[in-house]
DOBA-594427 format. One record per atom (N, C-alpha, C): x, y, z. Coordinates in steps of 0.2 Angstrom, whole numbers. Atoms other than C-alpha are relative to their C-alpha. Example, Ala and Ser with C-alpha at 12.3 -4.5 7.8 and 13.67 -1.06 7.14 Angstrom:
BEGIN
atom u->4 v->-6 w->0
atom u->62 v->-22 w->39
atom u->4 v->6 w->0
atom u->-4 v->-6 w->-1
atom u->68 v->-5 w->36
atom u->-4 v->5 w->3
***
This chain:
BEGIN
atom u->-6 v->4 w->0
atom u->-105 v->77 w->-12
atom u->6 v->5 w->1
atom u->-6 v->-5 w->-1
atom u->-88 v->85 w->-6
atom u->5 v->-1 w->-6
atom u->-6 v->1 w->5
atom u->-74 v->88 w->-18
atom u->6 v->-3 w->4
atom u->-6 v->3 w->-3
atom u->-57 v->80 w->-15
atom u->3 v->5 w->5
atom u->-4 v->-6 w->-4
atom u->-50 v->97 w->-9
atom u->-4 v->1 w->7
atom u->4 v->-1 w->-5
atom u->-65 v->99 w->3
atom u->1 v->-6 w->5
atom u->-1 v->6 w->-4
atom u->-63 v->81 w->10
atom u->7 v->0 w->3
atom u->-7 v->-1 w->-3
atom u->-44 v->84 w->13
atom u->0 v->5 w->5
atom u->1 v->-5 w->-5
atom u->-48 v->100 w->22
atom u->-3 v->-2 w->6
atom u->3 v->3 w->-6
atom u->-60 v->91 w->33
atom u->4 v->-5 w->4
atom u->-4 v->4 w->-3
atom u->-48 v->78 w->36
atom u->6 v->3 w->4
atom u->-5 v->-4 w->-3
atom u->-35 v->91 w->40
atom u->-2 v->3 w->7
atom u->3 v->-3 w->-6
atom u->-47 v->99 w->53
atom u->0 v->-6 w->5
atom u->1 v->5 w->-5
atom u->-50 v->82 w->61
atom u->7 v->-3 w->3
atom u->-7 v->3 w->-2
atom u->-31 v->78 w->63
atom u->4 v->6 w->3
atom u->-4 v->-6 w->-3
atom u->-26 v->95 w->71
atom u->5 v->-2 w->5
atom u->-4 v->2 w->-5
atom u->-19 v->87 w->86
atom u->6 v->-4 w->-2
atom u->-6 v->4 w->3
atom u->-8 v->74 w->76
atom u->1 v->3 w->-7
atom u->-1 v->-4 w->6
atom u->-1 v->85 w->63
atom u->3 v->-4 w->-6
atom u->-2 v->5 w->5
atom u->6 v->70 w->53
atom u->-2 v->-7 w->1
atom u->2 v->7 w->-2
atom u->-5 v->55 w->56
atom u->2 v->-5 w->-6
atom u->-1 v->6 w->4
atom u->-1 v->38 w->48
atom u->-6 v->-4 w->-2
atom u->6 v->4 w->3
atom u->-14 v->29 w->37
atom u->2 v->-7 w->-2
atom u->-1 v->7 w->3
atom u->-16 v->11 w->33
atom u->-6 v->-1 w->-5
atom u->5 v->1 w->6
atom u->-25 v->7 w->16
atom u->0 v->-7 w->-2
atom u->0 v->7 w->3
atom u->-31 v->-10 w->10
atom u->-2 v->1 w->-8
atom u->0 v->0 w->7
atom u->-28 v->-10 w->-9
atom u->2 v->-6 w->-3
atom u->-3 v->6 w->3
atom u->-27 v->-24 w->-21
atom u->5 v->2 w->-5
atom u->-6 v->-1 w->5
atom u->-13 v->-25 w->-34
atom u->-1 v->5 w->-5
atom u->2 v->-5 w->6
atom u->-22 v->-16 w->-48
atom u->-1 v->7 w->3
atom u->1 v->-6 w->-3
atom u->-27 v->-2 w->-36
atom u->7 v->4 w->1
atom u->-7 v->-2 w->-2
atom u->-9 v->0 w->-30
atom u->3 v->2 w->-6
atom u->-4 v->-2 w->7
atom u->-2 v->0 w->-48
atom u->-3 v->7 w->-3
atom u->3 v->-6 w->3
atom u->-15 v->13 w->-53
atom u->2 v->7 w->4
atom u->-2 v->-6 w->-4
atom u->-10 v->25 w->-38
atom u->8 v->1 w->-2
atom u->-7 v->-1 w->2
atom u->9 v->22 w->-43
atom u->0 v->3 w->-7
atom u->0 v->-3 w->7
atom u->5 v->26 w->-61
atom u->-2 v->8 w->0
atom u->2 v->-7 w->-1
atom u->-4 v->42 w->-56
atom u->5 v->4 w->4
atom u->-5 v->-3 w->-4
atom u->10 v->47 w->-44
atom u->5 v->2 w->-5
atom u->-5 v->-1 w->5
atom u->22 v->46 w->-59
atom u->-2 v->5 w->-5
atom u->1 v->-6 w->4
atom u->13 v->60 w->-67
atom u->2 v->6 w->3
atom u->-3 v->-5 w->-4
atom u->20 v->71 w->-54
atom u->7 v->1 w->-1
atom u->-8 v->0 w->1
atom u->38 v->78 w->-54
atom u->3 v->-5 w->5
atom u->-3 v->5 w->-3
atom u->50 v->65 w->-48
atom u->2 v->2 w->7
atom u->-2 v->-1 w->-7
atom u->55 v->74 w->-32
atom u->-6 v->0 w->4
atom u->6 v->1 w->-4
atom u->37 v->73 w->-26
atom u->-2 v->-8 w->0
atom u->3 v->7 w->1
atom u->32 v->55 w->-33
atom u->5 v->-5 w->2
atom u->-5 v->6 w->-2
atom u->49 v->45 w->-30
atom u->0 v->-2 w->7
atom u->0 v->2 w->-7
atom u->49 v->46 w->-11
atom u->-6 v->-4 w->2
atom u->6 v->3 w->-2
atom u->31 v->41 w->-10
atom u->-1 v->-7 w->-3
atom u->1 v->7 w->3
atom u->31 v->27 w->-23
atom u->5 v->-5 w->2
atom u->-5 v->4 w->-2
atom u->47 v->20 w->-16
atom u->-3 v->-3 w->7
atom u->3 v->2 w->-6
atom u->38 v->19 w->1
atom u->-5 v->-5 w->-1
atom u->6 v->5 w->2
atom u->23 v->10 w->-7
atom u->3 v->-6 w->-2
atom u->-3 v->6 w->3
atom u->34 v->-2 w->-16
atom u->4 v->-4 w->6
atom u->-4 v->4 w->-6
atom u->45 v->-6 w->0
atom u->-5 v->-4 w->4
atom u->5 v->3 w->-4
atom u->29 v->-9 w->10
atom u->-3 v->-6 w->-3
atom u->3 v->6 w->4
atom u->22 v->-20 w->-4
atom u->4 v->-6 w->0
atom u->-5 v->5 w->0
atom u->38 v->-30 w->-5
atom u->0 v->-4 w->6
atom u->1 v->3 w->-7
atom u->37 v->-33 w->14
atom u->-6 v->-5 w->0
atom u->7 v->4 w->-1
atom u->19 v->-40 w->13
atom u->1 v->-6 w->-5
atom u->-1 v->5 w->5
atom u->23 v->-50 w->-3
atom u->5 v->-6 w->3
atom u->-5 v->4 w->-3
atom u->38 v->-58 w->6
atom u->-4 v->-4 w->6
atom u->3 v->3 w->-5
atom u->27 v->-62 w->21
atom u->-5 v->-5 w->-3
atom u->5 v->5 w->3
atom u->13 v->-70 w->10
atom u->4 v->-6 w->-3
atom u->-4 v->6 w->3
atom u->26 v->-81 w->1
atom u->3 v->-4 w->5
atom u->-2 v->5 w->-6
atom u->33 v->-87 w->18
atom u->-5 v->-4 w->3
atom u->6 v->4 w->-3
atom u->16 v->-91 w->24
atom u->-2 v->-5 w->-5
atom u->2 v->5 w->5
atom u->12 v->-100 w->8
atom u->5 v->-6 w->0
atom u->-6 v->5 w->0
atom u->29 v->-110 w->9
atom u->-1 v->-4 w->6
atom u->2 v->4 w->-6
atom u->24 v->-115 w->27
atom u->-6 v->-4 w->-1
atom u->6 v->4 w->1
atom u->7 v->-121 w->22
atom u->2 v->-6 w->-5
atom u->-2 v->6 w->5
atom u->15 v->-132 w->7
atom u->5 v->-5 w->4
atom u->-4 v->5 w->-4
atom u->28 v->-139 w->20
atom u->-4 v->-5 w->4
atom u->4 v->5 w->-4
atom u->14 v->-146 w->30
atom u->-4 v->-5 w->-4
atom u->4 v->4 w->4
atom u->5 v->-154 w->16
atom u->4 v->-7 w->-1
atom u->-4 v->7 w->1
atom u->9 v->-173 w->13
atom u->3 v->0 w->-7
atom u->-4 v->0 w->6
atom u->22 v->-176 w->0
atom u->-4 v->-1 w->-7
atom u->4 v->2 w->6
atom u->10 v->-184 w->-13
atom u->-5 v->6 w->-2
atom u->4 v->-6 w->2
atom u->-1 v->-168 w->-12
atom u->3 v->5 w->-3
atom u->-4 v->-5 w->3
atom u->13 v->-157 w->-17
atom u->2 v->-2 w->-8
atom u->-3 v->2 w->7
atom u->18 v->-167 w->-33
atom u->-5 v->1 w->-5
***
């Protein structure tokens, strides 16, 4: 089993052509909060930009989910909403 540093080095070698690739992760709320909590163990100048980016993306997704839920509720018959 590779250590985290070995895995990162391997990933770095695989992305030589694209020096700053973008990743998409699927995390549930508890996992995202755990990552944010761990980030806040680092100095603010390191963790704040990353945690703000995570929070902004999460807020966008939450707003989209709420809009989707509202659209579904609007389509329900009035008696089903009560």
